[in-house]
N, C-alpha and C positions, 0 to 999 in steps of 0.2 A: 271786527269781523273780516275786513279786507286783509289785514296783515296775516291773520291766522290762516285764511283760506289760500293765500298766495304762497305761504311757506310750507304747507302740509305736503304737497306732492314731492318737492325735492327731498324732504325728510324720509318719505316712504321709499323713494328711489335709492337714497343712500343706504337705508337700512337693508334693502334687498341686496345691494352690492356688497355690503359689509358681511352679510350672512353667507353670500355665495362665494366670496373670495377665500375665507378660511376653509371652506369645504374643498375648493380646488387645491389649495395648498396642502390640506391634509391628505387628499387622495394622491396627489403627485408625490408628496413626501413618503407616504406608505409604499407606493410603487417602487420608488428608488431604494427604500430601505430593504424590501423583500428581495429585489433583484441583486442588490449589493451583497446581502447575506449569502444567497445562493452562489454568486460569482466568487465570493471569498472562500467558501468551502470547496468549490471546484478548483480554485487556484491552489489552495493548501493541499488538497488531495493529489493534484498533478505534481506539484513541486516536491512534496515529500516522497511520492512514488519515484520520481526521477533521482532524488537523493539516495533512496534505498537501492535502486538498481545500480547506480555508480559505485556506492560503497560495497555492495554485495559482490559485484564482478571483480573489483580490485582485491577484496579480501579472499575470494575464491581462488584467484590466480596465485596469490602469495601462499596460501595454505597448501595448494596443490603442488608446490615445489618439493614437498616431501616425497620420498620414494614410494612407488605404488606397491600394491600387495604382491605383485609378481616379481619385484626386485629381489636380487640375490642378497644373501647375508653380507657379502663383502660390500655391495653397493650401499646397503643400509648403514653399515658401520662407518664407511668412508664419509657418507653424507653427514652423519651426526658428529663426526670428528672434525668437520670443516666449519668454516664461518658462515656458510650459506643458510644456517638455521635462523639467522636474524630475520630473514624474509618471512619465514613461517610465523615467528613471534609477532612481527608487525601485522600480519594477516589476522592472527588471533585477536589482537587488540582492535582491529577494524570491524570484526564480526558483530560485537555488541552495538556499535554505532549503526551498522546496517539494520540490526533488529529493532533498535529504537526508532529509526526512520520508518521502518515498515509499520510499526504500531501506530505512529502518528498518521501514516497514510491510511491504514485500515480504519482508524477512528474517524478521520475526516470524511472518508468515503461513506461510512455508516451515517454520519450526521447529514451528509448531502442527500442520501437516499431518504432519510426521514423528512427532509424539507420538501421533497418532491412526492413522497408517498407517506402521508402521516401515519398510516397503519400498515406497515409492511408485513408480508407473510411471516408468521412467527417461526416456522421451522427453518427456512433458509436464513432468516435473520439471526437466529440463535446459533445455527451451525457455522455461519460465517465468522462469528466472534470466536467460537471454540477452535475452529480449524486454523484461524490466523494466529492465535496464541500458541496452539500446538506446533505450528510450523516454526515459530521463533524459538520456543523452548528446545525442540529437537535440533534445530540448527545450532544453537549455543552448545548443547551437550555434545553433538557430533563433532563439531570443529574443535572443541576443547579436547576431546579424546584423541583426535588425529594429530593435534599439535602439542599434546602434553609433554612429549619427550623433548621437543624443541624448547619449550618453556623451562623444563628441568635443566637443560644444558645452559641456556642463556642467562637464567636468573639465579642459579645455584651452582655450587661446586660439588654436588653429589655425583657419584660414579654413574655412568650411563648403564641402563639395563641391557639385556641381551637382544640380539636381532630378532629372535622369535617373539619376545615380549613386545618389542616395538611394532612388529607386524601385527600382533594381536590388538594393540591399541588403535592402530590405523584401521584395522578391520571393523572394530566397534564403531569408530567414527564414520566410516563409509556406510555401515548399516543404518545408523541413525539418520544420516543425511539422505542417502539415495533410496532407502527402503521406506523410512517412516516420515521424514520431514517433507519429502516430495509428495507423499500422499496427502499430508495436510495442506500443502500448496495447491494440489489439484482440487481438493474439496473447497478451499477458499475461492479459487477461480470459478468453480461451478456455481457456488451459492451467490457470489458477487455478480456474476453474469445474469443469473435469474433475477436478482433484485434490481440491477440497473435496467434490465429490460422492462420490468414492471413499472419502474419510474420513468420510462420512455427517454432515458438518457443514452443507452447503448443502441446503435443501429443494428439491423438484422445481420448484415454481413459480418460485423465484428462479433456478434453473439454466436453465430455458427462457428467462426474461427476459435472463439473462446471455449466453446463446448468441446471441440476437437482437441484443443490444447489441454483442457482439464482431463479428458479421457486418456491422453498420452501420459500425463503425470501420474494418474491413478493406476495405470497398467504397465508402466515402464519397468524393465528388468535389467537394464544396462547400468554399469557403474562409471560410464564415461562422463567426465565433467561437463561436456557440452550439453548434456541433457538438463543439467541444473540451470543453465543459462536461458532455457525456454521461459521459465517463470518471470525473471526480471524483465525480459523482453516483452512479455505480455503486459506487465505492470506499466511499462513505458507507453505502449500503444494505447492502452485503456486510459491512462492519465492524459494523454494528448487529446483523445476524443472527448473525455469529460470536460477538459478545459474549454474546448470549442463549443460543445453542445449544451452544457448545463445552464448557462444564462438564457439561452433561447427557449429551453424547455419551460422555464419559470414564467415567461411572459404571458402565455395563454391563461394560466391559472390566475394571475393577478388581474388580467383584464376581465375575466369572468366574475371575480369577486367585486370589481368596481361596478360592473353593469348591474349586479344584483343590488 
């Protein structure tokens, strides 16, 4: 009787400690796992956005070394008879890498939004995907058209087309990039801003700036290359903000689930 009564309380105490300790470990482990998932997606979204911006700007600068639409026939002929077309060819090969980096960025951003908003609004969520893909496809087609004659010269021994034909190919490329691809970029910025605001990741000041930038891309009529740089600049700014804020946004949701 005496041994059993003396050993019972320690056994009960140890049992309570044993059941409480796994619960604390489980809760702390779950918290770390959810925070690390959100931080990982935020990091991937930011880094791939920076990579896209860098590749896109370099590719754009190289491709834009081609004569503009207002160049004379003599200038166009002289350019394609020189060795400077190698820069255009290099830019053409960089454009697909920039597009791939953007697709990675867009997908990581969508996954991040889903972690913070399990049921995002269907219309902007669907339009974000379509507009992002549309931007990449038109960017590929437009730069390929603008740089097609440079590829013809650098990779084949075929005779060069006339200056009028070259100007027409450049015009098609300009139309795809400046008229159509930028509209897709504007729609992507518009829908992404709406989704990031709903997920409480994007601050108000950046949302206002993003909506203004999206309106600029949707309504712009200029063919100046500087206009295209607005979109990668926005991607960089949003990527930095996502990197800073996304981990903090996830903490209240985790603590609420733990308290329940």
